[in-house]
N, C-alpha and C positions, 0 to 999 in steps of 0.2 A: 331685658332678655329672656327672663323668663315667660313673659305673656307672649312674648314674637314666637318660643316654644309650642306652647300650650295652644299659641290659635293656628300653628301650621302643622299642629299633631294629626296623622289620619283619623284615629281612635277619637269618638265622642267624648269631651270633658265638660262635668257639668260640680259646679260645688254648691251643697243645700248648707241651709243653716241648720242648728241645733236644736235640739227636741223643741225649745220654747216656740219655736216658728213653723212646728210640725213639717220640718225638712223642707221648707219651700226651697225652689231654686233660687240661687242666688246669681249663675253664671252658670251659660252654657259656652264653647265654642263652637269656631263653623263644621268640623266634623260632628255635630249633634246637632246640627240643624241640617246638613245634607241629611244626614242616618235620618230623622224623623220627620223632615220635611217640616217643621215648625221653627219659625221665627224665635230668634232671642226673646224680641220681646210679646210675644205669645206664651210661651214659657214661666220667664221672671214672674215667681210669686208664687206657682204650682207648686204642690209637691206630685214626685215622677209616677202618682197611682192613674193619672190619666193616659198616661201612656200603655196601659195593661186594657184599656175598655174595659167591654165585657170577663176579659179572660184575668180575673182576680183571684185565681184558686188553683195557682200555679206553688209547686213546693218549694221553688229559688224565692218565691215572693217571704214564705214562710222564714227562710232564712235570714233575708233582709230585716224581714221585723225585729226578731230575734238580736240581729248583732245592733240594730240601732239602738233596741232599748238597752241592749248590753255596755252600748256603745265600742264598739269592735269594728275591727276587718269584718269583709266575708265576702267570695267569690263565690257567684252563681253562674248559670244561665237561664234566662226568660224569657218569654215570647211577649213582644212589644207589638203595638199598632202604630203605621207611620197615618202621618194626619190625614192623606187619602185613603186611609181603611186597612190598607194593605199590611199583612202580619211580617216581621222580621225577627228573627232571630237573636240574638247579642249574649255576648260573655259580661256580665258585668262585673268590676271590684270596686268594693265601698273603703274608703280608709276615714277613718277620725283622724282631725288636725286639733289635737288637745293644747288647749292654751295654757296660761300660768298657772292659772288656778286648778291645773289637774284633769277638768273635764272639756270633752269636747265643743269645739267653737262651731268648727262647721264638718261637712263630710265631702270628702272629694271621691264622684265616683268615674269610673273611667268604665268605657261600653266600648266594646272588641265584634263587630256585626259578624256574626258566622253562621246567616241562612245556610249560605250553598253549601256550608259544609252537612247541618243539620240535612235538607232537602237530598245529598247521594246518600248520607246514612241510611235516610227512613225507604232510599229506592231500594238501597241495597240490601236492607231487610226486608221487602218486600219481593225481590226475588229470591232471596234466598228459601223466605217462604212458600212460593211457586217451589221455586226446585223440587224442596220438599216434598211438596204434593202429587207432583208431576212423578217423582219417584214413587212414591207410594200406592199413587193409581197404577204407574205402569206394573210394578213387581203384581198386584193385584189380576192386573189384565193377564199376565204371561202364566200364572199360576192357576188362570182358569178359575181362580174365586168367587168372581163376582159375573151377571149379567151386563150388559150392555147398558141395560138401562141405570143402573145402579153407577156403574161407573161415569156417563154421562152426569147425573147428579152429583159425584164426588166432585166431578171437572170442576162445575158448575159453582157447585158448594166454595171448591180453594178458589176460582177465577174471581167470586165476587166480595170473597174475604179479604184478599191480598192487594184486592184494588179499591175498595170498599164501595165497590157500584151497586147500586139497588136494582139494577135489572140485568138479563142474561137472555142468552139463546145458545144450547148446545145440540148440535144436530148430527147427523152420518149421512155421508152421500153413498147409496147403492145404486148403483145402474142409473143413475142420472137423477133419481129424484133424493127428495131429502125424508129421513124417517129419524125418531129418536125424540126424543121427550120437549116440549117446550116449556119454558118455565120463566115466571115471570115473578122476579122475585120483590 
């Protein structure tokens, strides 16, 4: 019955060995396979580090490493990579399963995907930053504190910063012709 419940869970569940096995994966449920794109046979015996790919410098990973070393539970947010290379965000909870000797025999990890939530939050931050920049620029313009070229540059800087774009163009249309600084950043 327990195995059926774990296999039916919508969150990814994995079991890793103890310290002596470098916390190698011993079991993953079907939700883990769907979330990551990896079949169980591809991950059994590997440490979960492969899921981070080149992104091994995340604060959550330091928290996990400390918890494993101290043989205690932890809860973090991580950015991992699916088998096809696409990133995904997850909340990860790890819990040691203590044996009769008082030491962890294995760790159980539960992964809950939060990619959509993280992307929505990032988009809201970007919108808020853009609105703040527009408000500041608008106030400067109304107050007459800056000439149009300075205002265009501030708008362009704000757009490039909030969109993480490398290129931009701002122009003013006057009498059917475009005027203003063309900036290639």
